[in-house]
C-alpha positions in Angstrom: 66.4 69.6 52.6 69.6 69.0 50.4 69.9 66.0 47.8 72.9 65.0 49.1 71.1 65.0 52.7 68.7 63.1 52.2 69.9 60.9 50.1 71.8 59.8 53.0 68.4 59.4 55.0 67.1 57.7 52.0 70.4 55.4 51.9 69.4 54.4 55.2 65.6 53.7 55.1 66.7 50.9 52.1 69.1 49.5 55.0 67.1 49.5 57.2 64.4 47.3 55.2 66.6 45.5 53.8 67.9 44.4 57.7 64.0 43.2 58.2 64.6 41.2 54.8 66.6 39.7 56.2 65.7 38.7 59.7 62.7 37.6 57.7 60.7 39.6 59.7 56.8 40.1 58.3 55.1 41.8 61.2 55.2 45.2 62.1 58.5 45.8 61.4 58.3 45.2 57.5 54.9 46.8 57.3 56.7 49.8 58.4 60.2 49.9 56.3 58.6 48.6 53.0 56.2 51.3 52.9 58.9 54.2 54.0 60.8 53.9 51.3 58.3 56.0 49.3 57.1 57.8 51.8 60.3 59.4 52.1 60.6 59.7 48.2 56.6 61.8 48.0 57.2 63.4 50.7 61.3 65.1 49.4 59.7 65.9 46.0 56.7 67.3 47.6 59.3 69.5 49.5 61.3 70.6 46.1 57.4 70.5 44.2 57.3 74.7 45.7 61.0 75.6 44.0 61.4 73.7 41.5 61.2 74.9 37.8 59.6 71.8 35.9 55.7 71.4 36.6 56.2 67.9 39.1 52.2 66.9 39.2 52.4 63.5 37.0 55.9 62.9 39.1 54.2 63.3 42.2 51.8 61.0 41.2 54.2 58.4 40.1 55.6 57.9 43.5 52.1 57.6 45.1 50.8 55.6 42.2 54.1 52.8 43.2 53.5 53.7 47.4 50.1 52.0 46.7 51.2 48.9 44.6 53.6 48.6 47.7 51.5 48.5 50.2 49.3 46.2 48.2 51.7 43.5 46.6 52.8 43.4 50.4 49.2 41.3 51.2 49.5 37.9 49.6 46.3 37.5 47.7 45.7 37.0 44.3 43.2 40.4 43.5 46.0 42.2 45.4 49.2 41.2 43.2 46.5 43.0 40.5 45.6 45.9 42.2 49.7 46.8 42.5 50.5 45.8 39.5 47.8 48.2 38.7 48.7 51.1 40.4 52.5 50.5 39.4 50.6 50.3 35.9 49.4 54.4 36.2 53.0 55.3 38.0 54.7 54.5 35.1 52.3 56.0 33.1 52.7 59.2 35.4 56.1 59.0 35.1 55.8 58.6 31.0 53.3 61.8 31.1 56.1 63.8 33.4 58.8 63.2 30.7 56.2 64.3 27.7 56.1 67.2 29.1 60.1 67.9 29.0 59.7 67.3 25.2 61.4 63.7 23.5 65.1 64.0 21.9 64.0 61.1 18.6 67.2 59.2 17.9 67.1 56.0 15.8 69.5 54.3 17.2 68.5 54.7 21.1 64.8 53.9 20.2 66.7 50.7 18.6 69.0 50.0 21.6 66.0 49.7 24.3 63.6 47.5 22.5 66.4 45.6 21.6 66.8 45.5 25.5 62.9 45.1 26.2 63.1 41.8 23.6 66.2 40.3 25.9 63.5 40.6 29.2 59.9 39.7 27.0 62.0 36.7 25.7 63.1 35.7 29.2 59.4 35.8 30.9 58.0 34.0 28.2 60.4 31.4 28.0 62.2 31.3 32.0 58.7 31.8 33.6 55.8 29.6 33.6 53.1 32.2 34.0 48.9 31.5 35.3 46.8 31.5 32.0 44.8 34.3 34.2 47.8 35.8 34.5 49.1 35.7 31.3 47.3 39.4 30.6 47.8 41.5 32.9 51.4 41.0 33.1 52.0 41.3 29.2 49.9 44.7 29.5 52.1 45.9 32.3 55.0 44.8 30.5 54.1 46.7 27.8 53.2 49.8 30.1 56.7 49.4 31.7 58.6 49.1 28.3 56.8 51.9 26.9 58.7 54.2 30.1 61.8 52.4 29.5 61.8 53.8 25.2 60.1 57.8 26.7 62.9 58.0 29.4 65.8 56.7 26.9 64.5 59.6 24.5 64.3 61.5 26.7 68.0 61.2 27.7 70.8 64.2 26.7 73.9 63.6 27.7 75.7 64.6 31.3 75.8 62.2 34.5 72.4 63.5 36.1 70.4 62.0 32.9 71.4 58.9 33.0 70.2 58.7 36.5 66.5 58.7 35.0 67.8 56.0 32.7 69.5 53.4 34.7 66.4 53.5 37.5 63.7 52.2 34.0 65.7 49.4 33.7 66.3 48.8 37.4 62.3 48.7 37.5 62.5 46.5 34.7 65.1 44.0 35.9 63.2 44.3 39.8 59.4 43.5 38.5 61.5 40.7 36.1 62.9 39.3 39.2 59.6 39.6 40.4 57.6 36.6 38.3 60.7 34.2 38.1 60.2 34.9 42.3 56.8 34.0 41.7 56.6 31.8 39.2 59.9 30.6 37.6 62.8 28.9 39.1 64.1 31.7 41.0 66.3 31.6 44.1 65.5 28.6 46.4 65.9 31.1 49.5 62.6 33.0 50.1 64.7 35.9 51.6 67.8 35.8 49.2 65.1 36.6 46.2 63.5 39.7 48.4 67.4 40.7 48.6 67.7 41.0 44.9 63.8 42.6 44.5 63.5 45.4 46.9 67.9 46.7 46.4 67.0 47.0 43.2 63.6 48.3 43.3 64.8 51.1 46.0 67.8 51.7 44.0 65.3 52.6 40.6 63.0 54.6 42.3 65.7 56.5 43.9 67.4 57.0 41.0 64.4 58.1 39.0 64.1 61.0 41.8 67.7 62.4 41.7 67.9 62.5 38.3 64.8 64.1 38.0 64.9 66.9 40.9 68.8 66.6 40.6 68.0 68.6 37.3 66.7 72.1 38.9 69.9 72.5 41.0 73.4 70.6 41.3 73.2 68.1 43.7 74.6 69.6 47.3 72.2 73.3 46.5 70.3 74.2 49.0 66.8 73.8 48.2 
C-alpha cells in the first residue's frame, strides 16, 4: 500500500474516533475506534517491514506497546492507569532504541533547545498539576523517559521535511501526555469531551507523524511498497 493511501485511511479512522468522542459514546464504538488507530499503524508498519531498508523491530515493538497502553488507559482504574503508563514508557524506550540504531547527530544547540522545551513542560507539570503522592514518582519517571525520546529524536534529526515528522510527532506526544495529567489532576477544560478531543487529536497526529517519518525514509511519499 502506498503511504499516501494509508494516510487517507488513517485520517478516516482518526475522524471516526473523534466523532465517537464528540458523541460521548463510552461503549462499543469507543472500544472499537480507539484501538483501531494503533492497530492500523502497527499493521502498516508490519507490511512495510518486508521491503524496508531499516531494522524496524524496535519500531514495531514501540507501536505494540502503544496499543497495550491505549487499551489499558481505557479502563477507569488506577492500576490500569499505571499499567498504561508503563506500557507507553516501554514504547518510548523502543522508539529510542530504533533511533539509536540509526545513529545520532550531536548538535549542542539542538540539545540545549530540547532541554529548554522539556524544562518548560516540567515546570508546567509541577506548578499546574497536583499529582497524588502515590503517582508522583511514576509520572516523573515517565516524564524522564518521554523526555529522553524527545532529545534523542531531536539529535537524530537531519535536514529534510520527512525527517522532521518524528520530531514534531514526539513533541505532540509530549503535549498529549501533559494534557492527560492536566485533565486528570489539574484545572483543565470544564467540558469532558473537549479534553478528550485535545488529547486524542494530538496523540493520533503524534503517532501518525512518527510512523510517516520513519517509514517514508525508505521511499518517497506516494511510491509503491
